[in-house]
Structure formats: C-alpha cells, structure tokens
N, C-alpha and C positions, 0 to 999 in steps of 0.2 A: 150787538146791534144796539142795546141801550145806551153804551157808551158813545157810538156814533151819533145817535140821535140828539144826546145831550151836547156833544161838539157842535152839532148842525146849530140847534137852538142858541148856544152860547154864541156861536160865530154870527148869526143873523142879528143879535142884537148889537154887535159891534161893527156891523157892516156898515159904511157909509152911503148917503145917499147915491145913487147912480151919476156917474159924470157924464159930460158930453161924449168922451171917448167911448163909454160902455153903450150910451145910446147909439152912437155910429156903428159900433160893432154888430149891434142887434139888427139895426136898420139895414145893414149893407151886407148881413150874413158873414162879418168879420173879414171881408174880401179885401179890404184896404189896410189890413193891419201891418204888414212889413213897412209900408211907407210912413206909418204913424209911430213906429218903434223909437223911442228915444235912442237906441243903440246904433241906430244907424245915422251916419252922416246925411246932412240933405242931399237927396237924390243919390247916395252911394252905399257903400257896404262898410260896416264897422267890424274890424278884427277884434276877437275876444278871445279869452282863455278861461276854461271850464275848471274850477276849483276842485273838481272831482280828481285832478291831476296833481292837486298840492294837499293833499290828505295830512301831511306829517308838518306842514306849516300852521301857524296860528292864523286865525281869519285876517288881523291886522297887517302881518308880514306878507301874507299872500295877496292882499290888495294892494300893499306898497310895491311888491315885486312887480306886478302886472303893470301898474301904471308907469313904473319906471323904465320898463322895458319898451313901453309904447302902446300897448293895448288900449282901446277905447271902451270895452265893455268885459264883464266877466259873469259867469253862471256861478250859482251857489249850489253846492249838492246837500240835500237834506236827508241823505241816505244815513243809516245808523253808523255810529263810529266817526262821523263827520264832526267838524266844529259847529257847523251850522244845522246839524240834527235838532229839529224842532224842540224836543224836550230839555237841550241843554243851552239852545239859542234863546236866552232868556229876552224879555223886553226890553231890559238895560242894554244888552249885548246888540241888539237890532237896531236900537236908536244910536250906539256908538258907531255901528257899522254904517248906517245911513249917513251920519256925519263926515265919516271917513272917504265914502264913495263921493260925497259932494265936494270935499277938500281935493281929492285926487282926480275930480273930473271922470270918473268912471260911470258908465250907466251898468244897469242889471237887467237884462232883457228876459231872464229865464230861471226858474228853479228846478233843479233835477230831484226826481222822485224816484223810488225803485218799488212799482207795483206790477200787478199780472192780471190780464184778462183770463188765465187758466187757473186761477186760485180755487180753493175749496171755499165753501160759504163763510167759515170763519175769518179765513184771510181777505175774503172779499169785503166783509164787514168793516174790517180794519183798512183796507185800502180806500174805502169810501170815506171813514174818518180821515186818514191820510191826505186825502184831496183837500177836504174842508180845513185841515190844519194848514197845509201848505198854502192854501188860498189866505189865511190869515197872515201867514209870514209875509206873502206877497203884498197885502194892505199894509201891513206894519212898515215894510221897505219903501213903499211908494204908493200912497193912498190914491193920487189922482192917475198915476199910470203904472199899475201892478205888473210885475213880471209875469208871464206865463208859466206853465208847468209843463214838463216835458218827461217822457218815459217811454220805455219800451213795452211790449205786450206779452212776451212769455210764451210758453210752449214751444214744441219743436216741429219743424218743417213738416215731417212725415205725419204729423197728428192733425194737420189742417182741417181736411175734410170731415173728422169726426168731431173737431172742437169748434167750427167757425160758428156754428149757430149759437153755441154757448157763449162763445167770445162776443158776439154781436150784443147779447142780453146783457152781459156784463159792462160792455161799453156803453150801453143806454142807461145804465144806472150811472156811470160816471157822468156822463153828460147831465143827467138830471142834477147831479150834486154841483157840478161846475157851473151849471146854468144859475142854479140858486146862490152860489157864493159869486157869480158875476166874475169868472175867471175862464180862462182857455187852457185846454190840455192838448198838447201838441204829441201824437203817438208817433213812434219811429219803426221802421222796418229794420228787422236783424237779420243777418245771414244764418243765425243758429235759432231763431225763433219760428213759431208758427207762421207769423206774418213776415215773410222773408221778400217779398216782392212788391213793386208798385201795383200791381193787379189786385193782390190782396189786400193791401193798405187802402185803396180805394174802394174795395168791396165792402170793408167794414165801415168806413165813412158813409156810403151809400145806404147802409142798413140802418143807420142811427140818423142820418140827415139832421145833425145838430150843429149850429154855429160853433158851439163851445169846444168841438172836437175837430182838431186840424192836423197837421203834418210837422214832423221833423225831419228835415231831408240830410241824409247822411251817405254820399257816395260810395265809400269804402265797401258797403254792405252788397252794393249792387256789381261793383268792380269784381268782387270775388266770384261772382255767378256768371260774369260774361253779358251782364247788361250795361249797354252803352251809356255814357253820360248823357248823351242828346236825349235817348229815349226817357231816361228815367227823370230827367230835368222837366220834358215836354209834359209827361204826366202828372208829376207831383208838384213842380212849383206853384201852378196855381192855387194849391191849398197849402203851401209852406209858409210856416211863421216862423221859423228858426232853423237854423243850419249848424250842423256838427261837422268838422274837417279832420280826418286823420286818414293815413295810408294802410294798406294791408297787402299781404302776399300768401299765396296758397289757393285753396279751393274749399268750397263748402265740405265742411266735415273736418278739415285740416288746414288751418291758416293761423296767421300771426297778423295782428294789428301793429303798426308803426306809427312813428311821427311823422307829420306831412313833410314831404321831401325826402322821405327815406324808401318810398315805393315808386309806383308806376304813374302816378297821377300827374298829369300836365296841368299845373296850376294858372298858368297864363291863359291857356284854353279853358279851363274851370271857371275863372273869373270872367272871362270873356263872355261864356255861354250864359253865366248867371245874369250878366247885364243887358244881353241880347234878350233873355226871357223876362226882364224887367224887375228881377228881384232887388230890393232895397231893404238891407237889415243886417242883422248880426251873422257873422260866420265865426263860429268860435271851436276852437282847438278843444277836441276830447281825448285826452290820454287815457288808453284803455287800462283796465287792471292788469292785463297780460304784459303791459308795460311797467306801470308805478309799483306792481308788487315783486319785480325783479330786485335783487341784492344791487346795491350801488346806484339806485335810480335817484337822480337829482333833479328835482321839481323846477328850480331856477334855470339850471342848465337847458333843460327840455323846454321851458317856456321861451327862452330865449332863441333857440335854434328854429323853433317853430315859426317865431314871429320874423325871423328874418327871411325864411322861405317864403312865407305868405306875403309879407309886406313888398317883398322883391318882386314876387308875380304880380301883385296888384297894380304895382307902379307901372308895369310894361303894359297894361290894358288901356 
C-alpha cells in the first residue's frame, strides 16, 4: 500500500492542469465521450486492432502493420510480458511511439490492463497502483486527450451473489483513483467472470455512481449466453466508451473465441445497430489468448482478415 501511495503522490505532481475535455467529462458525467474520442472519424466508427493480439511483434512493427492494413486506431496492452508493459515501456519508448502514431495517423483510444475486482488485499493494492501507472502512460501518450483504461472484472459467474458487495467496494476504490488521476476505466462483462451480463454490469455501475467508471462493450460474451444484440446494446451503449469485436462459438462453460467473420455475428446488422443507437467511436478487434496462444498463429494475417471482414460490413451500412 505504501508503494501505491508513493506512486499516487508522484503521479499527482506530474498530472497536467485539467483540460477542457476533462472539464466536459466531469460536467456532463462523461456522457459525450464517444463523440469526443479521437479514434472515431467525425460522426462515424473507427476500426482498430488491439495489440493484445500482436504480442510477438515489436511495438514499431505492430503499429506499421496496423496502419498499412488500414486500421485507424490501436489499443496498447499494458499487461505483463507485452512490449508496452509500463516497467519496460520507458519514457523514451513512449515518446518514440507517440511520434510514430502521429506519422502513421493512428489514434490511441484505449489501454488494456489486467486487474480484478475479486483480488485479495495485496493484489487490490497493486491494482490501484496499476491504475495510477496506466493513467501516467495515458498522459505520456496524449496529455490533451489521454486514452481510457479498459479491463474485465474477475471472479466466476456462480460466485456473483457472494462476491458482488465486495466487488462494488473494490470498484469504488478504483473510481477514487481514476477520478484523482483524471482518467476513465471502462469495465467489461465476460462470459466466464462474475460480471457476465448487462444487468450485473449495470448493477455495479449503479452502486458506484462515478463518471470515471464506464463500459467496454463486447457482444461475443453475450451471444454465447443467448442474449440478443439489440437487448445488450439497448442496455449498455448509453454507458459504453469503447468496443471490442470478436466472434465466439459454444456456450457458457465451454466456448471458443474466434476472429470476426469466423462465427455467427452478422456485422452488417451489428454496425447498423451501433449507428442506430448513436455510437460514434472505436470498434477494436480483440484477438483472444485462445487464438494467439495456438501454434502457428500469425498476427499479421489475423489483422488483415479481420479488417477485410469488418471494413466490408461497415461499407454496406
């Protein structure tokens, strides 16, 4: 905990004066964030690729690959073992990445972190420090318009009733750090976690009532549970600040995530629904570890395939 407090104090000294964007987010309860996101073309949807699916490439090669394919934005993974893990992603490396993003005309809407609302006290303290650390990376990458932070919530579906009160308490602590760091955390429902449905996700947000806690939408987790696209979008898109896209087959307890286009999702219907609900912002491919950990996985080929599917569907909307 002392390490966490030290990091918070250090980052507080480095935090720039609040920008007009930060004031608007606070004043409007972050409600307008999707339309203010750099990753979205004016009035539209920007296709992106999460570098979570390019772990084996250098950051420079991954950025060049995504730009060449035609993506307009990327997500950086701050998880352990990735090139952008904060302890190895030095200030000099961050400055180089900022310059490369600008040259390639790539936006950076989000940073992926791997923390849990069901962690023990020691891991929870590290999670709070990790949020502050990620917020510093975000400011280093774009001081005026920092990328948000996204994560899943942890736990198991069957333990929800026993854990939900404690998860709400943990989330309140996340919110307090996020507010102090002037950042947004977008939490995601996951078919295999305690927060696996729109209703559970919204329940947590209602307990905390902080504009610093918003939603990452990923339809694949709901499709596996028989929750309709329309129902999930209607409930979640008003609080959604970031979207992951992937396909899946199977059912809760036994499923396989797939690349977009390899499953049942109708992406013309998907993008039409997003526009009908007024979403303007990034839609970013997330390649699951179930895929990229398989022998023979080719991140470049995967990124190309996903862009062909999604850009083709979006062009028909």
